[in-house]
N, C-alpha and C positions, 0 to 999 in steps of 0.2 A: 921494343914494345914489352915485353914482358913487367916492367915495371908496372905500367897503364894499368895492365889488368890484376896485380897485386894489391896497387891503389883503389883499384872498382872491388874488388872483392872484399878487402876493406873494410870499404864503406860500407857495404852492402850489410858486410857482419853485425857493424858497427852502430849502424841506420838505429837498429830500436831503443838502444841504448842511450844513443845523440837523442833521441826525439823522446824519452822520459825526460831526460836532465834537461831539455827546454821547456817544459811542461812547469807552471807556476805553482810554488809548495803551496800547501792546503793552508801554514798560518796564515798567509793574506787574505785569503775567503773569510778564514773563522774571526777576523778582525771585524767584517763588517757585520758579525751578528750579536746579542746580547750575551753578555757574562755570564747573567744567570741561567745560562740557557746548555751550558756546559757543563759536564759531571768530570771532573780529574782522577781519573779510574789508573789501577796499578799498571795498564798497559799504555794509558793516554788519556786525553779527553775524550768523552764520547756527548756529540750534541743529540739535545732532549727537546720534547716538549710536553709539560701537562696541559692539556684539555678538558673545559667542563667544570661541570661545581666540585667542590673536594668532597661531597658526600658522598658523590655517586658510586657502583661498582667499579670498580677499573678493568680496563681492557689495554692488554700491552699489543703492539703492533707489530711485527717484525718484518722486513722486507727480504726482498732476495739476492737475489748475484748483482746487478748492476745500476738497477734505479733504486736511488734513496727514500728515506722516511715521507718524502712527499708523495709517492705513488698512493698513502693512504691522505689524500685532505679532504676527496669527498667521501670517502666511506667516516673517517671520522666526523665531520660536519652531520652525518644522519645519527651517528652513535649518541654524538653528544646530545641532539637534538631528544633523542632519545630515553637521558640520562641518567647515561655512561660517563665516566673520569676515563679518558684515553690519553696515554704513554705512549708516545712513537720517538723513534730513537733512530741515530744512524747507525749501521754496521761501522767498524773499521773499517778504513781504506775506502768507505765511502763517504759522498753526502759533506757535511763539515766536520766529521770525526781525524781524528788520529790515523795516522799509519804504522803503527807497529810493525817492526821485523819477523813475523814469526808464522807458522804453520795454520791457517784458521781452519781448524777441523772442529769437530764439538766441542774439545774438552775449552778453546780458546774463544767460541761464540758466547758457552752456557756461562762462562768465568765474565764475560760481558755485562750480561742480564744480572745474573745474580749481584754482581757490585753495584749494578746501577739500579735495581732495583734497594740493596740497600740506601747507596745515597740519594737517594727518592724518599727513605723511609716510607716504602708501603712494606708492611709486614701482613699483609690479608690474601688468601686468594685471588687469584685474578684470573682473567679470561687471556688466553693468550689467542690471537691472530698472526698466524704466518704465510705468508706469502711465495710458492718455488721453493726456492733455497731457506728461506725463513721458515717454512711451513718443517723443513727436518729440522733447524734450530728448537722451531717450538718444541717438535715431539719429543727430542734426545733433553730440552730442560722438565719436562712433564713426567719422563719417565725419572728423571733424577731425583724430582720434589714431587712428587704427585701429590701431597697435601698442599700446596702452593697454589695448584692451577686448578679452576673452580670447571673451567672449558676450555678445551682443544676445538680453535677453527682453524681449516687448513687450507687455501684457495692454490689450486694449478701445482699441488706438491711433491717436490722434487721430495728422492730419499729411498722408491720404490726400489726397481732395479734400475740402474743407468744406463743410456742407450748412447753413450759417447764418442764421439765424431775420433776420427783418426786423429787429428791435431792435438785434441785434449787427453786421448790413449797415450798420445807423445810427450803428452806434458808430463804423466806419471808417470810412465818408462822407461824415459830417456827426457831428463828435466830438461839438461841445457837446451837440448832441441826444439824438444817442443814447449819450453820457454819462450826461444827466439821467435817461432813460428806465432805464437800466440798474440804475441807484441806486436810481430811486424803485421798480420793476415786481421784478427780481431777486431780492432775500430771501425775496418771497412767493413766486415759483418756487422758491428752492429749498428753502424750507420745506416745500412742499406734494410736492415729489418726495422728501425726505426724510419726511413720511408717508407713502405711498406704499410706503417702500419698508421698514418698520419691521415688517412681517410676517415677515421672512426673515431667517432667524439668520443670525450673522455672528459670526465668531471674533473681532471686536475689541469689547471691553466699553463696554458705553452708545456705541457709534458713532455714533448717530444724536441723539441728546442733543448731543454733542460737535462734533460737523458743524452744527449749529444753531447751536453756541454759538460758534464763528467771527464769527458773525455781530456780536455783541457789541463787537467788539475794532477799534481804526481803524484804516483804511490797509489792510481788507481786502479791501472793495470795488475800491476805488478799485487794486488789484492786480491784480483780476479785469478789469477794464475795459482795464486798461492790457496783459493777456496775449490778451485777445481780439483789440485794435490790434495786436498785437507779434507772438508765434509764429504763436496761433491763425489768424490771416491768410492764412497760405503756408499751401502742402505742403509736406512732407519730400521730395518727389521727388528732388530732387537727392542728397540724404545718402541716401537709398535705392540708387538707383543707384551711388553711390562703394562704397559698403558690400559693396554686390553685386560690384566688381571686388577687391575684398581676400578674397572667402570668408569673412568673417566669420560662423562660425555663428551663427544669427537664429531664432529661434522666437518668432510670435506667436499669441497666444488669443486667441480673441473669443469673444464673450458670443451668444446665438442669439437672445435676444429682446432687445438694445438697444438701446432708441432713443434714445440719445445718438450712442453711435457704430455706424452701421448693419455688421452680417456683410460688407455687400455691398463694403465696400470690401479685402475678402480677393482679390476678382481684382483691384483696380489694385494691388495689394502684388506681389501676384508678377507683374507686368507690371514692377514697378521693379526687384523683386531677385525670380530665377525660383530662387534659391539657398535660401528661406525653407523653413524648416517649419510650419505653419499648424495649430491644430487651432479646433474649437469646441463648446464646451460648451453645448450647445441650450437648456436651460435658466436657463440665467444672464444677468443683464443689467449694467448697466454697471459693478453692483460688486461682480463677479467676483472683484476681489483677496480683499474680507473674507466674502464671502458661499461661494464657492465655494473656497474655500483649499485645502482638503484635494483637489481634485481638480486643482486645481492645479499644488500641490506635486509630483502624482503625473505632471505632464507635465513639470514644469521638472526636479526631479533625476536622470531617467534622460537625459535630453538633456544636462545637463550633465558626469553619467559618460558618456554616448556621444562626444561632440565631443571631449571632455578625451584619447582614446585615440590 
């Protein structure tokens, strides 16, 4: 019976790898989208969309760890109606973008945005909106290119003092074991979180089914793990302190009942950048970008108008 025990142990060890191999390659999904919505960048294809009149001020939206750019569909509509031109795109490893094998740190994500703006021939200053991990990306980009950013807007912003769970800490300190545990357990955790959110009305059609559907595609889980080991393993303190020295108009919006990024980070951000304007939507959780879209738009649009004067 020893060989049976060994076989079962081997199957358990290899199970996350076998599941990953069984997932569909993203190339099958890319073929369903128009070719003009892909930018061939140094590290692979990036899926993007430009919406609105070509003469409007440009807003660039950066999504978070797991939900691709469609999370902005409701907010994008409000921004376009207000006269803005909106660029949304999928971070590498998510949505319709390629899955390059690299550490997904601040350098990695900033290079993607830098080269995408060049591809889209956007050479004027822009407004950056970053959600969760996307807020950390936006902060790092702004600190590196302060003349390219007119406004910085962050929703439920990651990048404060991270409070990682035991599995995420293992992913950083003991990569093989931590990575294996995330591949094994995170899909169930993600689905459970989506199920809890289903009662909330969303401005994005079928978002909860679409979020769960991301798990069907190869490369998604390795990208999540790489981001945990990369940009999410560090604070964005230096970036925010640099932004403060350039006095770039900055708005942060927090969810009062967010159990992923705590509203307590509000005090930390104020310490790093005393110039930041901050608001809390009391009954919003981590998904406020799509569950409280209109309340968010009512905060963002006056901020853009006021600070543009």
